[in-house]
N, C-alpha and C positions, 0 to 999 in steps of 0.2 A: 821774709815777706809779710809775716803776720803783723809786725810793728808798723809797716807801711799801710796796711789795710785798716789799721786802727786810728789813723790820724783824725778822721772825721768824728769817730765815736769819742776819742779822748777829748777833743775840743768841746764837744757838746757836754760831756760830763763836767768839764771845768767851767762852763759858761752858765750854770744853773743860777748863780747869784747875780747875773748881769741883766740889764734892762734889754728890751727887745731890739733896739738899735745895735747895742753891743753884741748881742747874740747873733744877729744877722751878719755883722762884720766878722765875727769869729768863724761862722760857717763859711763865709767867702774865703777867709784866710786858709781854713782847713782844706777847702776844695783846691785852692791854688797850690798849697803844699803837696797835696796828693798828685797833682799834675807835675809839679817840680820833681817829686820822687820818681814818677814814671819816666820823665825825661832823663834823669840821672841814670836810671837803669838802662835805658836805650843807649845812652852815650857809652856806658861801660860795655854793653854788648857789642857796640860798634868798634871797640878797641881802645878807648881812652879811659884814663883814670880821672875822677872828678872829686875835688875837695871844695866844699863850701866854706868860705872864710868870712868872718865879720869884717866889713869894710868901714862901717860907721855905726853909730847908735843915734837914732832919731829920738828927740825929746819934745814933749809939749809943755805948755805953761803950767800944767797941773801936776808935774812930777812923773808922768807916765813916759815910758820909753820902749823902743823896739830895736832889735838888731837888724841892720841892713847887710845883705850878703852879696858876695861876688864869687863866681866860680874860678877855681884855679884848675886848669886842664893840663894833664900830662899825657902826651902821646908816646906810645912805645915805638922806638925806632926798629925797623926791620932791615937788617943788612942782607941783601940778596946776592 
């Protein structure tokens, strides 16, 4: 759980050389990732396994890129 709580701090540490617009975008991404991590934990606690898989890579015209993710969900079958 310690690594999950450090998402925001790690993002801010890595954004020190960025301009203010980039820093704001990274803060928003870190917040979204924190919420995603919380949702993954809730799904696990609800009885499913969750794997996040890269579905694509988004590129811009300047050589920057980012991974796009999809969840792969595995439910456990319960034979009663």
